[in-house]
C-alpha positions, 0 to 999 in steps of 0.5 A: 121133818123130811117129807119121806119121814112124814110119809112113813108115819102117815099114808102107809101106816094105815095099810100095816106097811113099814118101809125102810126110810131109804126105800120109801124115799126112793119111791117118792123121788121124782126125776126132777128132784134127783136131777137137782140133787146130783143125779141120785137115784129116782123112782122110774125103775120102781114104776116099771115094777109097780106097773106089773104088780098092779096089773097082775093083782087087779087081773086076779081080783077081777077074775075071781070076784066077777065070775059072770063077766066076759073077757071083754068086760074084765079087760075094760075094768082092768084098763080102768083100774090101772089107768093113770086117772084111777091111780091119781085118784087113789093117790089123792085119796091117801094123801100122797102128793104132800110126800113127793120129793120134787124139783123146784120146777115141778114144785112151782108148776103144781107137780104135787097134783099132776096126774101123771106124777101121782100115778107114776109115784103110786106105782113106784110105791107098789113096786117098793112094797113088793121088794120089801114086804113080798108078793102077798103083801103087795097084792093085799095092798093093791086090793086095798087101794082099788077097793073104794073104786069098786064100791062105787058102781055108778063111777066105775061104769063111767070110768070104763069109757067116760068119753062115751058116757059123756056122748050118751048123756049129751044125746039123752038130754038134747045137748050138743055133742062134746067138743074138746078144747086141748092146750099143751104146755111144757118142753117136747120131752115132758109135754102136759096137756089140759082139756076142757069140755062142756055138757050143758052147764057142767064144765069138765077139765082134766090134764094128762101126758097126752091129749087123749088122757087129758080128754078122758080126765075132762069127760069124767069130770064133766059127767061127775059134775052133771050128775052131781047137779042133777041130784041137787035139783031133784 
């Protein structure tokens, strides 16, 4: 069975969403797959739409659910929830990676786990839900997607600014201030960066389409591992 047909019977069913097979396939089609199959349509336009729908839905939810937060705090939380890191986490949580339509190059280099591809495809899915099911269902879909992130206050606090959280933990526990090792790979037009950072014995790793994104992902990973190790020793 094709990936997009498996997807129709899987990750969207739990949300009560049914997309036409051709619409779902478009949302799952990465440009690398489209190029290798004669230049067929891919999901980048849907990403553009989905990004706007995501931003609006998250903004409204935060505004209504957190009436005591200042504009600045609301903006920080929104930025966290619509970030590539958050979207990739959501995508992994619903098993989106296995359904992606990727070109051979991306397949061989771990494209199904790449943060940027997962995040972009998640936006494309949101965009397609908006077109196919309408604004109300698209908004409900976004709210259900981000709910697990909002339910974990510790993780959410770190996600607002993981690099600052890492620095604060280093100072608190007497560790050296974090130093990031970043390595770039791939062609200039499609560069990917991998970052590593240490917090005591915890080593965080992360990847992204920019050095900053990779460092943020590595910082979040280091904080999570450090906090997990502390819990185990208590």
